N, C-alpha and C positions, 0 to 999 in steps of 0.2 A: 438496305434491309426491308423497309416497308415497301419498295417497289417489287422486290421478289416476292415479298408475302401477297401483295395485291395481284401480281401476275398470277402466282400459282391457284388462288382463291376464284379470280376470274376465268383460269382455264379449267378449274374443277367444275364451277358450275357451268360454263359453257359444255363441257363434256357431259355433265349430267343432265343437261335440258335438249340434248340433241335427239331427234326421234331415229330409231333404229327398226327399219322395216323387217319384218320376218314373212317370208313366202310360205304360205300355207301349203303344206304338202297336198297335192291332188290325191284323192283316194284311188286305188287301183281296184279293177275288177277282180274279186277273188274268184276262187272256185266256183262257189254257189251263183254268181253273178256273170259268168262267163259265157258269152254269145259266140256261137261257131260262125253265123253267117255274117254277111257284111252289114246289115241293117236289122235293128229288132230291138225288142224289150224284153226285159226279164226281171222278176221281182226276186227279192231275196228269200221271201217265204209265200206261200199261197194264202196263210192265214194271217191277217193283220188285227192289231189292237188299235194303236195311236198314229204310228207311222211304220214305213218300210222303206229300206233302200231300195233302189231300182238302177238298173244299168240300161241307157238309152244308146244304142249305137247306131251310127250315122257314117254314110260313106264319105259325105262332104259336111264342111262347117255350113251350117243353115238354121234357119228359125224354125221351130217344131211346135206343134201342140198337142198337149197330152190332156186327153179328154177321159172322165170316168163316167161309164153309163150304168145305171140300175138295171134291174133285171125286166125292166119293161122298155129297155132300150133308150132310154130318155137320159139326157146329158144332164149329170149332178155336180159335176165340178170340171173346169177348163183352165189350162194354164199354159200361156205361150212363152218358150224360153228359147235362147239361143244355145247350139250345142256346136261341138268341134267335132272334125273328123275322128272317129273311133269311138272308145267307150267313154261315155258321160256317167258318172255316179251321182245321182239325185235322190233327194227325201221326197216320199209322197205321204202327206199328211192325211189322215182320215178319222180324226178324232170326231169331226162334226157329222160324220155318215152314220145312220143308224146300221145295226147289224144286219147283214145280208149278203148276199152275193153279187158281185160287180164284175165289170169288164173295164180293163183300162186299155187306150187305144193311143197310137202315136201317128201323127198326122203331119204332112209337109204344108209348105205355105200355100199350096193350091188346094188344100184340104183332101187331098189323097191319102188313104189309110196306109202306112209304112208297115206297121204291126200290131198285134193286140195279144192281150193274154188276159186271164181271169183270176180274181181273188175273192176271198170271203172274209168281211168285216166281223170280227167277234165282238 
């Protein structure tokens, strides 16, 4: 009887301590983020407070750089990331930027501009 109880307790502890991996669902491009062309970027809204969702669409899996330019065309923020072919939903954080108009550009590994769009930081 002691062996059965010991086995049951061990089995319960073992099952309770195993790690369960949950695959986070990849967000899909909703209608406001849909891009009809094969390459491009599209912001969820042209008016931004602290953050905004953005769709980065690429023909192939590659490393891209996202640059934010101020009205003087000076780079104020830059981030490099890997994207997969198709739609890639990413967050752009703008809390550190002062209120103004900005451009956000998508560049490939050879610094060729793939797409550009504008937004206003409120």
